[in-house]
C-alpha positions as CSV (number, residue, x, y, z in Angstrom):
1,M,-0.4,-107.2,-234.5
2,S,-4.2,-106.7,-233.8
3,N,-4.8,-109.9,-234.6
4,E,-2.4,-111.6,-232.2
5,K,-4.1,-109.7,-229.5
6,D,-7.4,-111.2,-230.4
7,L,-5.8,-114.9,-230.7
8,E,-4.4,-114.4,-227.2
9,S,-7.7,-112.8,-225.8
10,R,-9.7,-115.7,-227.0
11,R,-7.0,-118.4,-225.9
12,R,-7.2,-116.6,-222.4
13,F,-11.2,-116.6,-222.6
14,L,-11.3,-120.4,-223.5
15,K,-8.9,-121.3,-220.7
16,V,-10.9,-119.3,-218.0
17,A,-14.0,-120.9,-219.5
18,A,-12.7,-124.3,-219.4
19,G,-11.6,-123.9,-216.0
20,T,-14.6,-122.4,-214.7
21,T,-16.7,-125.3,-216.5
22,A,-14.5,-127.9,-214.3
23,A,-14.9,-126.3,-211.1
24,A,-18.6,-125.6,-211.6
25,V,-18.8,-129.5,-212.5
26,V,-16.5,-130.8,-209.3
27,M,-18.6,-127.9,-207.1
28,G,-22.2,-129.3,-208.3
29,G,-21.1,-132.7,-207.9
30,L,-20.1,-132.5,-204.0
31,P,-23.4,-131.4,-202.9
32,R,-25.2,-134.2,-204.8
33,F,-23.4,-136.9,-202.8
34,A,-24.1,-134.7,-199.6
35,R,-27.8,-134.5,-200.4
36,A,-28.0,-138.0,-201.1
37,A,-27.4,-138.9,-197.6
38,D,-30.0,-136.6,-196.4
39,L,-32.9,-138.0,-198.5
40,P,-36.0,-139.3,-196.1
41,H,-36.2,-142.9,-195.9
42,V,-39.4,-144.5,-197.6
43,T,-41.7,-145.8,-195.0
44,D,-44.3,-148.3,-194.7
45,A,-47.1,-145.4,-195.0
46,D,-45.8,-144.1,-198.5
47,P,-48.4,-144.9,-201.1
48,T,-45.6,-146.4,-203.5
49,A,-44.0,-148.4,-201.1
50,K,-47.5,-149.8,-200.4
51,A,-48.3,-150.0,-204.0
52,L,-44.6,-152.0,-204.7
53,G,-45.2,-154.0,-201.6
54,Y,-41.7,-152.1,-200.4
55,V,-40.2,-153.7,-197.4
56,E,-36.9,-152.3,-195.3
57,D,-35.6,-155.7,-195.1
58,A,-36.0,-158.4,-197.9
59,S,-35.3,-161.5,-195.6
60,K,-38.7,-160.9,-194.1
61,T,-40.9,-160.7,-196.9
62,T,-43.6,-162.9,-197.6
63,N,-44.2,-161.8,-201.4
64,P,-43.9,-165.1,-203.6
65,K,-42.5,-163.1,-206.0
66,H,-39.1,-162.4,-203.9
67,K,-36.2,-164.5,-205.3
68,A,-33.3,-165.3,-202.5
69,G,-30.8,-163.0,-202.8
70,D,-32.9,-160.3,-204.5
71,D,-32.5,-156.7,-202.5
72,C,-32.4,-153.6,-203.5
73,A,-28.8,-153.2,-203.4
74,N,-28.4,-155.3,-206.5
75,C,-31.6,-153.9,-208.2
76,Q,-30.8,-151.6,-211.2
77,F,-33.0,-148.8,-210.0
78,Y,-31.0,-148.4,-206.6
79,S,-27.8,-146.1,-206.7
80,G,-26.6,-146.2,-203.2
81,G,-23.9,-148.2,-201.8
82,P,-24.1,-152.0,-200.8
83,S,-25.1,-151.0,-197.1
84,G,-27.1,-148.4,-195.7
85,Y,-29.8,-146.2,-197.6
86,G,-29.6,-144.6,-201.1
87,P,-31.6,-143.1,-203.6
88,C,-34.0,-145.2,-205.9
89,A,-35.4,-144.3,-209.0
90,L,-38.9,-145.6,-208.1
91,F,-38.8,-143.5,-205.2
92,P,-37.9,-140.1,-206.2
93,G,-36.5,-137.7,-203.8
94,K,-36.5,-140.7,-201.1
95,S,-34.0,-143.2,-200.2
96,V,-34.5,-146.9,-199.7
97,N,-32.6,-149.5,-197.3
98,A,-29.8,-151.5,-199.7
99,K,-31.5,-154.7,-197.7
100,G,-34.8,-153.9,-198.7
101,W,-37.1,-155.1,-201.5
102,C,-40.2,-154.1,-203.8
103,V,-42.1,-156.3,-206.6
104,S,-40.2,-154.3,-209.4
105,H,-36.8,-155.4,-208.2
106,S,-35.0,-155.8,-211.4
107,P,-31.1,-156.9,-211.2
108,K,-28.4,-155.0,-212.5
109,A,-27.1,-156.1,-215.5
110,G,-23.8,-157.8,-215.8
C-alpha cells in the first residue's frame, strides 16, 4: 500500500515539474521578444560600427566589399525580421537596421 502511494506521489511530482518547466520556458521566452524591440540602435559613433563599416542603409555604402543585395536581413549574424531593427551577434545588446550592412556580412545558409 505504501509503495502505491510513493508511485502516485512521484507521478504527481513529475507532472507538476513538467508543467512548471513548460510554463517557465513560455514565460521566459515572451520577455525576450519584447526586449529585442527595446534594444538601442547601433549608431555611427559606436566603435564596433566604425570598425566594421556599418551603415544604416546598404544602398548608400561606398565600400567595395559590398555586393548588390547584401544587407543585414540576409546575414547569418542578424536574427531580426526582414524589416525594421533586430539583434545582431556582432553588436551584442544593440539592434541594427534590417536594411543596413557591414564588412562582416555573411549570407545565411540555404
